[in-house]
N, C-alpha and C positions, 0 to 999 in steps of 0.2 A: 504494500500500500504506500502510495507516495505522500509526501508532506502536504501537497495540495488537497488530496482526498481526505486526509486526517483533519486539516483545517476546515474543510467543508462540513464534515460531520460535527466538528466542534461548534461551528457557527449555526448549524441546524439545531444542535442541542440548546445553545443559548437562546436562539430565536424561539424555540419551543417553550422553554422555561419562562421567558419573559413575555411571551405571547406577542411578538413583533415579527416583522418579516426579516429575512436574512439580509436583504439589501439595505436595511436601516442600520446594520451593525458595522462598526469599524474596529479594526484591531486595536486602536488606541483607546477605545471606550473603557472607562474604569467602572468596576463594580461598585455600587453604592453611590455613584455620582451621575454618570450618564445613563447607567443601567440601574435604576432604583428598584428595590424590592417593594412589593405592596405589603402592607401590614394586614395580616389575616387575623391572627390571635397568637397568644403565647403557646397555645396547644396545637397549632397547625404549622406546617412547614411553609416558609416563603421561598422565593427564588434563590436567594443566597444559600439557604440551607441545602437545597438540592445540589448546588455546585460544591458546597463543602462536603457533602456526602460522597460525591465523585472523587474529590481530592483525598478524603480519608480512606476510601477504598483503594486508591493507588498507594497510599502510605502503608496500608496493611500488607500489600504484596511486595513492594520495593523498599528495602532498608537503606539504600544508598542516599545519603543526604545531598549529594551533588546533583542528583536527578530532580529531587523534589525541593522546590524553593520554600522558604519559610512562609512567604506570603504570595498569593496570586492576586495581583492588583487589577489587571485588565484582561481583555479578551485575548490579546497576543500572548500573555503569560500562560493563560489556560491552554491555548492551542499548542504552545511549545512544550508544556508539561505533558500533554497527551501524546505528542509526537515522540518525546523522549521515552515515555512509558511504552509506546509501541515498539521502539527500537530495542528496549530491554526485554520486554515480555509480550510478544505479539499475541500469544495465546490468550492471556488475561485481558489484553486490550480488546480483542475480538469479543470476549464475554461482556466487557463494559459497553461496547457498541450495541450488542444484542439487548442488554438491559435498557439502554436508551431507546431503542426501537420499540421494545415492549411497553415502556412508559408512554411513548407517543401514541401507540395504538390503543392504550387503555382509555383515552379520552372518548372513544367512540363506543365504549362498553356501557352496560347498564350500571346504575349507581351502586348496586350491591356488589358487582364484580370489581369496581374501582375500590370500594371499601375493603374487600378482602385483599386486594393487591396492596393497598396501603398498609394493612395490618401485618401481613405475613410475607409480602413480596412475590407472590405467585399469581 
């Protein structure tokens, strides 16, 4: 998989999470500034929580601190993190992409199916 394909998947993920079109996203956009999360409640995940979950999943697989930066500030940082993750562990990166696709498809499912997915991840 090329870096451009990885970047496209990352941009799709960010666009899906923030509910905007891919064309509106620039690599320089910072999380919590240009890409602001919506406040849902203290008991429900917002957009930044979803991205943090992705980063935590990568941290659980990769122990090398050179690959994982301390802070992911913008879209470009997130894309480069996923590209490095793919270089180190393409198998786990493929699983990450599959989870992203499943989450995207979950929006078209009935409410009870989305609830079960949110609770147990299946």
